[in-house]
C-alpha positions in Angstrom: -38.0 48.1 -26.0 -35.2 45.8 -26.1 -32.6 48.7 -26.0 -34.3 50.0 -22.9 -34.0 46.5 -21.1 -30.5 46.3 -22.1 -29.9 49.7 -20.7 -31.5 48.8 -17.4 -29.5 45.5 -17.3 -26.3 47.5 -17.8 -27.3 50.0 -15.0 -28.1 47.0 -12.5 -24.5 45.4 -13.3 -23.0 48.9 -12.5 -24.8 49.2 -9.4 -23.8 45.8 -8.2 -20.1 46.7 -9.0 -20.1 49.8 -7.2 -21.7 48.3 -4.2 -18.9 45.6 -4.3 -16.3 48.3 -4.8 -17.6 50.1 -1.7 -17.7 47.0 0.5 -14.1 46.3 -0.6 -13.1 49.9 0.4 -14.7 49.8 3.5 -13.1 46.5 4.5 -9.7 47.8 3.3 -10.2 51.0 5.6 -10.7 49.0 8.7 -8.2 49.3 11.5 -6.1 46.1 11.6 -4.2 46.0 14.9 -0.7 44.4 15.2 -2.1 41.0 16.9 -4.3 40.7 13.5 -7.7 41.6 15.0 -10.0 43.6 12.9 -11.3 46.5 15.1 -12.1 46.0 18.7 -13.5 43.2 20.6 -16.6 45.3 21.5 -17.1 46.0 17.8 -16.9 42.3 16.9 -19.3 41.4 19.8 -21.8 44.1 18.8 -21.9 42.5 15.3 -22.3 39.1 16.7 -25.2 40.1 18.8 -27.1 42.2 16.2 -30.4 41.4 14.8 -29.4 41.9 11.2 -28.2 38.6 9.5 -25.6 40.8 7.5 -24.0 42.2 10.4 -23.7 38.8 12.3 -22.3 37.3 9.1 -19.8 40.0 9.0 -18.9 39.5 12.8 -18.4 35.7 12.1 -15.9 36.5 9.2 -13.8 38.5 11.6 -13.8 35.7 14.1 -13.0 33.0 11.5 -10.4 35.5 9.8 -8.9 35.8 13.1 -8.9 32.2 13.8 -7.1 31.4 10.4 -4.3 33.6 11.6 -3.8 31.8 14.8 -5.5 34.3 17.1 -7.3 33.1 20.1 -10.9 33.8 19.8 -12.3 32.0 22.7 -13.7 35.4 24.2 -16.5 35.2 21.5 -17.6 31.8 22.3 -21.0 32.6 23.9 -21.6 35.3 21.2 -21.1 33.0 18.4 -22.8 29.8 19.7 -25.9 32.3 20.0 -26.3 32.4 16.4 -26.3 28.6 16.2 -30.2 28.4 15.4 -29.9 31.2 12.6 -31.8 30.0 9.4 -29.2 31.4 7.1 -26.9 28.7 5.8 -23.8 31.0 5.7 -24.1 31.8 9.3 -24.6 28.1 10.3 -21.7 27.1 8.4 -19.3 29.8 10.2 -20.8 28.8 13.6 -20.2 25.2 13.0 -16.5 26.0 12.1 -16.1 27.9 15.3 -17.6 25.2 17.3 -15.3 22.5 16.0 -12.3 24.5 17.1 -13.3 25.7 20.4 -16.0 23.3 21.9 -13.5 21.2 23.8 -12.1 24.3 25.6 -15.7 25.4 26.7 -17.7 22.1 27.1 -20.2 23.5 29.2 -21.4 26.2 26.8 -21.1 23.7 24.0 -23.7 21.5 25.5 -26.1 24.4 25.2 -26.0 24.3 21.3 -26.3 20.5 21.1 -30.1 20.4 21.1 -30.0 23.0 18.4 -27.6 21.0 16.5 -29.6 17.8 17.0 -32.8 19.5 15.6 -30.7 20.3 12.4 -30.7 16.7 11.7 -34.4 17.3 10.7 -33.6 20.1 8.3 -35.0 20.0 4.7 -31.5 21.0 3.4 -29.1 17.9 3.1 -26.2 20.2 3.7 -27.4 21.3 7.1 -28.0 17.8 8.0 -24.7 16.6 7.0 -23.0 19.6 8.8 -24.9 19.1 11.9 -23.8 15.3 11.8 -20.2 16.5 11.3 -20.1 19.2 14.1 -21.9 16.6 16.7 -19.2 14.0 16.1 -16.3 16.6 15.8 -17.3 18.1 19.2 -14.9 16.3 21.6 -17.0 16.2 24.6 -17.4 12.5 26.1 -21.0 13.5 27.5 -22.6 13.5 24.2 -21.3 10.2 22.9 -24.6 8.5 23.3 -26.4 11.3 21.4 -23.7 11.2 18.6 -24.4 7.5 18.4 -28.2 8.1 18.0 -27.5 10.8 15.6 -25.3 8.5 13.4 -28.1 5.8 13.6 -30.6 8.2 12.3 -28.5 9.7 9.5 -27.6 6.1 8.2 -31.2 5.9 7.1 -31.1 9.3 5.4 -32.4 9.3 1.7 -29.4 11.6 0.8 -26.0 9.9 0.0 -24.2 13.0 1.3 -25.6 12.6 4.7 -25.1 9.1 5.0 -21.4 9.5 4.0 -21.1 12.1 6.9 -22.5 9.4 9.2 -20.1 7.1 8.0 -17.2 9.6 8.7 -18.5 10.3 12.0 -18.4 6.7 13.2 -14.6 6.6 13.8 -14.9 10.0 15.7 -17.7 8.6 18.1 -15.7 5.4 18.3 -12.6 7.5 19.7 -14.9 9.8 22.0 -16.4 6.7 23.8 -15.4 3.1 22.9 -18.3 1.7 24.6 -20.5 2.7 21.8 -18.9 0.1 19.5 -22.2 -2.3 19.3 -24.4 0.6 18.1 -21.8 1.7 15.6 -21.1 -1.8 14.4 -24.8 -2.1 13.5 -24.8 1.3 11.8 -21.5 0.3 10.0 -23.1 -3.1 8.8 -26.0 -1.0 7.1 -23.6 1.5 5.5 -21.5 -1.4 4.0 -24.6 -2.5 2.1 -25.4 0.8 0.9 -26.1 1.0 -2.8 -24.3 4.4 -3.4 -20.6 3.9 -4.1 -20.1 7.4 -2.6 -21.1 6.0 0.8 -19.4 2.7 0.7 -15.9 4.2 0.3 -16.4 6.2 3.4 -17.9 3.0 5.4 -14.8 0.9 4.4 -12.7 3.6 5.9 -14.5 3.6 9.0 -14.6 -0.1 9.3 -10.9 -0.2 9.0 -10.6 2.2 11.9 -13.3 0.8 14.3 -13.3 -2.9 13.7 -10.7 -4.1 11.1 -11.2 -7.9 12.0 -15.0 -8.2 12.2 -15.1 -10.2 8.9 -18.8 -11.1 9.6 -19.7 -7.6 8.3 -17.7 -7.9 5.2 -18.8 -11.4 4.0 -22.4 -10.4 2.5 -21.1 -7.2 1.1 -17.9 -8.8 -0.6 -19.2 -8.9 -4.2 -21.1 -5.6 -4.0 -17.6 -3.9 -2.9 -15.8 -5.3 -5.8 -18.5 -4.4 -8.4 -18.6 -0.8 -6.7 -14.7 -0.6 -7.0 -14.5 1.2 -10.3 -17.1 3.7 -9.6 -15.6 5.0 -6.2 -13.4 8.0 -5.8 -9.7 7.5 -5.3 -9.6 7.5 -1.5 -12.4 5.0 -1.4 -10.7 2.7 -4.0 -7.6 2.7 -1.6 -9.4 1.7 1.4 -11.4 -1.0 -0.5 -8.4 -2.6 -2.0 -6.6 -2.6 1.2 -9.8 -4.4 3.0 -10.2 -6.9 0.3 -6.6 -7.8 -0.1 -6.5 -8.9 3.5 -9.9 -10.5 3.1 -8.7 -12.5 0.4 -5.6 -13.9 2.1 -7.7 -14.9 4.9 -10.6 -16.3 3.4 -9.6 -17.8 0.1 -7.3 -21.0 0.0 -4.1 -21.3 -1.9 -3.9 -20.0 -5.3 -2.4 -23.1 -7.1 -2.4 -26.8 -6.8 -1.0 -29.9 -8.6 -3.2 -31.9 -11.2 -2.7 -34.7 -13.4 -3.1 -34.1 -17.0 -4.0 -37.2 -19.2 -1.2 -37.7 -21.8 2.0 -39.4 -22.3 5.2 -38.1 -21.6 7.6 -38.8 -24.4 10.7 -39.2 -22.1 8.8 -41.9 -20.1 9.6 -45.6 -20.1 6.1 -46.9 -19.6 4.0 -48.9 -22.0 2.4 -47.0 -25.0 -1.0 -48.5 -24.3 -0.8 -48.5 -20.6 -3.3 -46.4 -18.6 -1.4 -47.0 -15.3 0.4 -44.3 -13.7 4.0 -44.9 -13.6 5.6 -43.4 -10.5 8.6 -41.2 -10.6 10.1 -39.0 -13.3 10.0 -41.6 -16.1 6.9 -41.8 -18.1 3.2 -42.0 -16.9 0.7 -39.3 -16.5 2.2 -35.8 -16.7 1.8 -34.0 -13.5 1.7 -30.0 -13.8 0.8 -27.2 -11.5 -2.4 -25.7 -12.6 -3.6 -22.4 -11.2 -6.9 -22.7 -9.5 -8.4 -19.4 -8.2 -11.8 -19.0 -6.3 -14.3 -17.4 -8.5 -14.8 -14.5 -6.2 -11.0 -13.8 -6.0 -10.9 -14.0 -9.9 -13.7 -11.4 -9.7 -11.7 -9.1 -7.6 -8.6 -9.4 -10.1 -10.9 -8.6 -13.1 -12.2 -5.5 -11.1 -8.6 -4.1 -10.7 -7.9 -4.2 -14.3 -9.4 -0.8 -15.0 -7.8 0.6 -11.9 -4.4 0.3 -13.4 -5.5 3.2 -15.7 -6.2 5.5 -12.9 -4.8 9.0 -12.7 -3.9 8.5 -9.0 -0.4 6.8 -8.6 -1.7 5.4 -5.2 -4.4 3.5 -6.7 -2.1 2.1 -9.4 0.3 0.8 -6.6 -2.7 -0.6 -4.5 -3.9 -2.6 -7.8 -0.5 -3.8 -8.1 -0.4 -4.9 -4.4 -3.6 -6.9 -5.0 -1.8 -8.7 -8.3 1.6 -9.2 -6.5 -0.1 -10.7 -3.2 -3.2 -12.6 -4.6 -2.7 -13.3 -8.3 -0.3 -16.1 -9.8 3.0 -15.1 -11.2 1.8 -15.3 -14.6 -0.7 -12.4 -14.1 1.9 -10.0 -13.1 2.4 -8.7 -16.7 -1.0 -6.8 -16.0 0.5 -4.4 -13.6 4.1 -4.1 -15.0 3.1 -1.6 -17.7 1.2 0.7 -15.3 4.0 0.7 -12.8 6.4 1.6 -15.4 4.2 4.5 -16.7 4.7 6.0 -13.2 8.4 6.8 -14.1 6.9 9.8 -16.2 5.7 11.4 -12.9 7.6 13.6 -10.2 10.6 12.5 -8.5 8.8 11.2 -5.4 6.4 9.2 -7.6 9.3 7.7 -9.5 11.0 6.7 -6.2 7.9 4.6 -5.0 7.1 3.1 -8.3 10.9 1.9 -8.8 10.9 0.5 -5.2 7.8 -1.4 -5.8 9.2 -2.5 -9.1 12.4 -3.8 -7.6 10.4 -5.5 -4.9 8.5 -7.4 -7.7 11.7 -8.0 -9.7 13.6 -9.9 -6.8 11.3 -12.7 -7.3 9.6 -12.1 -10.9 11.6 -10.2 -13.2 10.4 -11.3 -16.5 7.3 -9.0 -16.6 9.7 -6.0 -16.8 12.2 -7.2 -19.2 10.3 -5.4 -22.3 10.6 -2.1 -20.6 14.3 -2.2 -20.0 14.8 1.2 -21.8 12.5 3.0 -19.3 15.1 2.0 -16.8 18.2 3.7 -18.5 19.7 6.3 -16.2 18.9 10.0 -17.3 21.4 13.0 -16.5 18.8 14.7 -14.4 18.0 11.7 -12.2 19.0 12.1 -8.5 21.0 9.7 -6.7 18.2 7.7 -5.1 16.6 7.3 -8.5 19.6 6.1 -10.6 20.6 3.7 -7.7 17.2 1.8 -8.2 17.4 2.1 -12.1 20.7 0.3 -12.0 19.4 -2.2 -9.5 16.5 -3.0 -12.1 18.9 -3.4 -14.8 20.9 -5.9 -13.1 17.8 -7.9 -11.9 16.4 -8.3 -15.5 19.6 -8.6 -17.2 19.6 -12.3 -17.3 16.0 -12.7 -18.8 16.5 -10.2 -21.6 17.6 -10.9 -25.3 21.0 -10.4 -26.6 20.5 -6.8 -28.1 19.0 -5.6 -24.5 22.0 -7.1 -22.7 24.5 -5.6 -25.0 22.5 -2.2 -24.5 22.6 -2.6 -20.7 26.3 -3.5 -20.6 27.1 -0.7 -22.9 25.2 1.9 -20.6 27.1 0.5 -17.5 30.3 0.9 -19.1 29.6 4.5 -20.1 28.5 5.5 -16.6 31.5 3.5 -15.3 33.7 6.1 -16.8 31.6 9.2 -15.6 32.8 12.1 -13.4 30.4 11.2 -10.3 32.2 8.8 -8.1 29.2 7.3 -6.4 27.8 6.5 -9.9 30.9 5.1 -11.0 30.9 2.6 -8.0 27.3 1.6 -8.6 27.9 1.1 -12.3 30.9 -1.1 -11.7 29.1 -3.1 -8.9 26.1 -3.5 -11.3 28.5 -5.0 -14.0 29.6 -7.5 -11.4 26.1 -8.3 -10.5 25.4 -8.9 -14.3 28.5 -11.2 -14.5 27.4 -13.1 -11.4 23.9 -13.6 -12.4 24.8 -15.1 -15.8 28.1 -16.8 -16.2 27.8 -16.7 -20.1 28.5 -12.9 -19.9 31.0 -13.0 -17.5 33.9 -12.9 -19.9 32.6 -9.6 -21.5 32.0 -8.3 -18.1 35.6 -9.1 -17.1 37.0 -7.4 -20.2 34.9 -4.3 -19.4 36.5 -4.2 -15.8 39.8 -5.0 -17.1 39.9 -1.6 -19.0 39.1 0.2 -15.9 42.2 -1.0 -14.3 44.5 1.1 -16.1 42.5 4.2 -15.5 43.9 7.2 -13.6 40.9 7.1 -11.1 41.9 5.3 -8.1 38.1 4.9 -6.8 37.4 3.3 -10.3 40.3 0.9 -10.3 39.7 0.0 -6.7 36.1 -0.7 -7.2 36.9 -2.6 -10.6 39.4 -4.9 -8.9 37.0 -5.8 -6.2 34.5 -6.9 -8.7 37.0 -8.8 -10.8 38.2 -10.7 -7.8 34.6 -11.7 -7.2 34.3 -12.8 -10.8 37.6 -14.8 -10.7 36.8 -16.8 -7.6 33.8 -18.2 -9.0 36.1 -20.1 -11.6 39.7 -19.9 -10.6 41.1 -22.3 -13.2 39.7 -20.5 -16.2 41.2 -17.1 -15.2 45.0 -17.7 -14.8 45.7 -15.2 -17.9 43.7 -12.8 -16.1 46.0 -13.0 -13.1 48.9 -12.5 -15.0 47.6 -9.3 -16.8 46.7 -7.9 -13.2 50.1 -8.7 -12.1 51.4 -6.7 -15.1 49.1 -3.9 -13.9 51.0 -3.5 -10.9 53.4 -1.4 -12.8 51.1 1.3 -13.4 48.6 1.0 -10.5 49.1 3.4 -7.8 45.9 3.3 -5.6 46.8 1.5 -2.4 43.8 -0.6 -2.2 43.9 -1.6 -5.8 47.5 -2.8 -5.3 46.5 -4.5 -2.2 43.7 -6.4 -4.1 45.9 -7.5 -6.9 48.5 -8.8 -4.7 45.9 -10.7 -3.0 44.7 -12.4 -6.1 48.1 -13.2 -7.1 48.5 -15.0 -3.6 45.3 -16.9 -4.1 46.8 -18.4 -7.6 50.3 -19.1 -5.9 49.5 -22.9 -5.8 48.3 -23.5 -9.4 50.3 -25.6 -11.9 52.5 -26.8 -8.8 53.8 -23.4 -8.2 54.9 -22.7 -11.6 53.3 -19.4 -11.8 53.9 -15.6 -11.5 53.3 -15.5 -7.8 57.0 -16.0 -6.9 58.3 -13.6 -9.6 55.8 -10.8 -8.6 56.9 -11.2 -5.0 60.5 -10.6 -6.0 59.5 -7.3 -7.8 57.5 -6.1 -4.9 60.3 -6.8 -2.5 62.5 -4.1 -4.1 60.0 -1.3 -3.5 58.6 -2.8 -0.2 59.6 0.4 1.9 57.7 2.6 -0.5 54.4 0.5 -0.2 51.3 1.5 1.8 50.5 -0.3 4.8 47.6 -2.0 3.2 49.9 -3.2 0.5 52.7 -4.3 2.7 50.1 -6.5 4.8 49.1 -8.2 1.4 53.0 -8.5 0.3 53.6 -10.2 3.6 50.7 -12.6 3.1 51.8 -13.4 -0.4 55.4 -14.5 0.9 53.8 -16.6 3.4 51.7 -18.5 0.9 54.3 -18.9 -1.5 56.6 -20.3 1.0 53.9 -22.7 2.3 53.5 -24.1 -1.0 57.2 -24.5 -1.4 57.3 -26.3 1.9 54.4 -28.5 0.7 56.3 -29.4 -2.5 59.9 -30.0 -1.0 59.4 -31.4 2.6 59.2 -35.1 3.1 56.1 -36.8 4.0 57.0 -37.4 7.7 58.0 -34.2 9.2 60.8 -33.6 11.6 61.4 -31.5 14.4 64.7 -30.1 12.9 64.3 -26.8 11.0 65.7 -25.9 7.8 69.3 -25.7 7.7 72.0 -23.2 6.3 72.2 -25.4 3.1 68.6 -24.6 2.2 69.5 -21.8 0.1 66.5 -22.0 -2.3 65.6 -18.5 -3.5 61.9 -18.8 -2.3 63.4 -19.4 1.3 65.7 -16.4 1.0 63.0 -14.3 -0.5 60.7 -15.1 2.5 63.5 -14.3 5.0 64.3 -11.1 3.3 60.5 -10.0 3.5 60.2 -11.0 7.1 63.4 -8.9 7.8 61.9 -5.8 6.3 58.7 -6.1 8.2 60.6 -6.7 11.3 61.7 -3.1 11.2 58.6 -1.5 10.0 56.6 1.4 11.9 53.4 -0.6 11.7 52.7 -2.6 14.8 50.1 -4.7 13.0 52.6 -5.6 10.2 55.1 -6.6 12.6 52.8 -8.8 14.7 51.6 -10.5 11.3 55.2 -11.2 10.3 56.1 -12.7 13.7 53.0 -14.9 13.3 53.8 -16.2 9.8 57.5 -16.8 11.1 56.6 -18.9 14.0 54.4 -21.2 12.2 56.4 -21.8 9.0 59.8 -22.2 10.7 58.9 -25.6 12.4 58.3 -28.4 9.8 55.8 -29.9 12.2 53.4 -26.8 12.0 53.5 -26.9 8.2 50.0 -28.4 8.0 48.7 -25.8 10.4 50.1 -23.2 8.4 48.6 -24.7 5.0 45.1 -24.6 7.0 45.4 -21.2 8.1 47.0 -19.7 4.8 45.9 -21.7 2.0 42.3 -22.8 3.0 39.9 -22.6 0.1 37.9 -19.4 0.1 33.9 -19.4 -0.4 32.8 -17.8 -3.5 31.8 -14.3 -2.7 28.3 -13.2 -3.5 27.1 -9.7 -4.4 23.3 -9.7 -3.7 21.1 -7.0 -4.9 21.2 -4.0 -2.5 17.3 -4.3 -1.9 17.5 -8.3 -1.3 15.1 -9.0 1.5 12.6 -6.3 1.0 10.4 -8.5 -1.2 8.9 -10.0 1.9 7.2 -6.6 2.8 3.9 -5.7 1.5 3.8 -4.0 -1.6 3.2 -0.3 -1.4 4.0 -0.1 2.3 6.5 2.3 4.0 8.5 -0.6 5.4 9.7 -1.7 2.1 11.0 1.7 1.4 12.8 2.1 4.8 14.3 -1.3 4.5 14.5 -4.6 6.5 17.3 -3.5 9.0 15.0 -0.7 10.5 12.7 -0.8 13.3 9.2 -0.3 11.6 6.6 0.7 14.2 3.0 -0.2 13.5 3.8 -2.5 10.2 1.5 -5.4 9.9 2.3 -8.0 7.3 -0.4 -9.6 5.3 -1.6 -12.8 6.8 -0.6 -16.2 5.1 -3.1 -18.0 2.8 -5.6 -19.8 4.6 -5.8 -23.6 4.1 -8.9 -25.2 2.1 -10.2 -26.7 5.5 -10.3 -23.4 7.2 -11.7 -21.5 4.3 -15.3 -20.3 4.9 -18.2 -21.4 2.8 -18.8 -19.2 -0.5 -22.5 -19.0 0.6 -21.4 -16.4 3.3 -20.7 -14.1 0.5 -24.1 -14.4 -1.0 -25.7 -10.8 -1.1 -28.4 -10.3 1.6 -32.1 -10.5 0.2 -33.2 -7.4 -1.3 -35.8 -5.2 0.6 -38.9 -3.7 -0.9 -39.1 -0.1 -1.6 -39.5 1.5 1.9 -42.0 4.1 3.4 -40.4 7.6 3.7 -40.8 8.4 7.2 -38.9 11.5 7.0 -36.8 13.8 4.8 -34.1 11.0 4.2 -35.4 8.5 6.8 -37.0 5.3 5.8 -38.1 2.2 7.3 -37.4 -0.8 5.0 -39.6 -3.9 4.9 -38.3 -7.3 3.7 -40.2 -8.6 0.4 -41.0 -11.7 2.3 -43.2 -9.9 4.7 -44.7 -7.8 2.0 -45.7 -11.2 0.2 -47.6 -12.0 3.4 -49.8 -9.0 3.6 -53.4 -9.8 3.5 -56.0 -8.0 1.4 -58.4 -7.2 4.2 -57.3 -4.1 6.4 -57.0 -4.6 10.1 -59.1 -3.2 12.7 -58.6 0.5 12.9 -56.8 1.5 15.9 -56.0 5.1 17.3 -52.7 6.4 15.6 -49.8 6.5 18.0 -48.8 9.9 17.9 -44.9 10.7 18.1 -43.8 7.3 17.1 -39.8 7.4 16.8 -38.5 8.0 13.4 -42.1 8.4 11.9 -43.5 12.1 11.3 -47.1 13.0 10.9 -46.5 14.1 7.4 -45.1 10.6 6.3 -48.5 9.3 5.1 -50.6 10.8 2.5 -54.0 12.6 3.4 -55.9 9.3 2.3 -54.3 7.1 4.6 -55.0 9.5 7.4 -58.6 9.5 6.6 -58.9 5.8 6.5 -57.4 5.5 10.1 -53.9 3.9 9.0 -51.5 3.8 11.8 -48.6 6.0 11.5 -45.9 3.4 12.2 -45.2 0.4 10.0 -44.6 -1.9 13.0 -48.1 -0.9 14.3 -49.6 -1.6 11.0 -47.9 -5.0 10.8 -48.8 -6.0 14.4 -52.3 -5.1 14.0 -52.5 -7.0 10.8 -51.1 -10.4 12.5 -53.6 -9.9 15.1 -56.4 -9.6 12.7 -55.1 -12.9 10.9 -55.1 -14.7 14.2 -58.7 -13.8 14.9 -59.9 -14.6 11.3 -61.3 -18.0 10.8 -61.4 -17.6 7.1 -58.7 -19.8 5.4 -58.8 -17.8 1.9 -55.5 -17.4 0.2 -54.6 -13.9 -1.1 -51.8 -13.0 -3.5 -50.3 -9.8 -3.8 -48.6 -8.9 -7.0 -46.2 -5.7 -7.4 -46.0 -4.8 -10.9 -43.5 -2.5 -12.7 -45.6 0.8 -11.6 -45.3 -0.3 -8.0 -48.9 -0.7 -7.7 -50.4 -3.7 -5.7 -53.1 -5.7 -7.1 -55.2 -8.0 -5.1 -56.6 -11.1 -6.5 -59.2 -12.9 -4.2 -60.9 -16.0 -4.8 -64.1 -16.1 -2.6 -66.3 -19.3 -2.5 -69.4 -17.6 -1.2 -71.5 -14.7 -2.6 -72.3 -13.6 1.0 -69.4 -11.4 1.1 -70.7 -7.8 2.5 -69.7 -4.5 1.2 -67.7 -4.0 4.4 -65.2 -6.7 3.3 -65.0 -4.8 -0.2 -64.2 -1.4 1.7 -61.6 -3.4 3.7 -60.0 -4.6 0.6 -59.8 -1.1 -0.7 -58.1 0.0 2.5 -55.6 -2.7 2.3 -55.0 -1.8 -1.4 -54.0 1.7 -0.3 -51.9 0.5 2.6 -50.0 -1.9 0.5 -49.7 0.9 -2.1 -47.5 2.7 0.5 -45.3 -0.4 0.6 -44.7 -0.2 -2.9 -43.9 3.6 -3.0 -40.3 4.7 -2.3 
């Protein structure tokens, strides 16, 4: 018997395979026109109008296939919409897809299907109800906006979380279709934000951010539940909730730190040993330190974000980092340093975003990233925009690392400064300069590294190195006299025009050191011999050097009281002769700019009375140049925003900065964030619909049943099948509101003041305890008590 059953199963499998092969062969044998249509329009319409579900499904597949290839299928609208009431789920799906695409072009015909789609909200299948809600909200016909709003309100109370999520996603569509429906949508949104399913809450937050992003009254009672659900949500829900809670915290929590007086004695103080009095000022007394004080709700959010740093989604990690960056104290930033660095193992675009965020944090707080210095070393495969950011991070964390790491960073920068990529060479040299500028203790070593590059044959490297050297020397000119002498000797081998011009300028800046007893005049003498072969850039600096040397000479040799007489022929000092010679060479040069510059220097230095003016013009002290980080200024943008990537100099459309921290006087009361009172299990009024009843009202239900009234047939939201047969037999009203109204009327007419207690046990059964003082209670009251017990049992059943 076993072998026969096995043979029969094999035959059935072979038959199925044969049928599938035949269908594939028939599909491949269909005629496909040049425009992509399968068969003719008449054949497709015939299939759509067929009474057989299989043929209708085949016709719909043809239509959807043509739609996917961009072919206009609006001619089949009437034939497709005719099948919207089909009980086959596959047919419904394809019809709904077609309606979402062409309903706006045929609004009159689309309205014919609205009634059928609205009836689908009562379907037993949750997929059908969710699709109906999606289609109703996706049909962009303003006439049905109120119908869509009512559909949303109905699906909000559905038992299926999938349907409730569809209702949440339909709220923004309905709002865009008709903004006047905002009050109804806000009420539904408030219910969805308090949903117990994290699957629904994420979509509700997305809808909130689009429809009413500043209605904070909707968020207050659900703040803590949102924080607790954060770990269970999907990635897109986590992003929306983190975005919402970040702005909420800045608006409703006070500043994150305060100053407090700590009992204890400052050893450096001058107060008495046994004195308890506070000594004002810095000398002694009670120690005042800044203590971080966070709101408990804010601390709850920060703790909830810790597991999110291990997410597989890089966007979630960046969103969690944004929370810590803008809400937590700087001491907590180490929590997000490691997760951000881990993103450097991802794709290039993920690396770029991670590095941009790391740079933004490091501009103010580089300490958390010092332990990950080796992760920022440049790789040979890194593109330009990646290694630029890595070099920037290395220079930002350089002052805060240990000696070993500093040596490693400088060695890496020196290695890349000798590379073949000119852009990388420039950035490496500039990075060395920023390292020297950020910490003067390592300026000497950085200067030695740069001086080695001056003798290089690469003109780009030499020019960039001299620019950085000039910045380093200007920070402390007195201690770099020997460096200037070494640079002056390098003029014999330097060939790059910009490099030679930089060296001559540095020599001119040091022309006044040691009362003129320096190499400036001798360097000018050597340069004058080859003046005609210098570049225009170098000639300008040589003329400037001659003017500076001669100005210093005049300051040392002229009397205190200047006269109007110019220098006579007896003035045969070598510096005067050298200055005149340089001006004579520049007078016949081809460059207009050089000739004008020489004429200016001659006019202000030839008259002794203008020597002071020449000194102010030529020998004025220069401010120390600063080389800020290339990303300086971007730390003010919100972490993870596109504005931070584009930069501060660009016009960012739509960017909204985070609000400032609220003050303690404006911060709302924490009681607003208390969760709403829990509702008792509700009566299932429909497949997914429910009418909830607060626990306070359940506690007030009397044991005696109300007067029997005729049931109200057709109560909205309550079906005839919602109540069990026993309840119908006893005449219980179909609507919960009718039940409560009749009960209140009974209580007003009743003169008996007996107190009844209703207790709901773990099995959700209501037990009635009555204390009767008289024994004349009739059997009618006992039967009424039983009826009330059955009704209350409905309140306890979910």
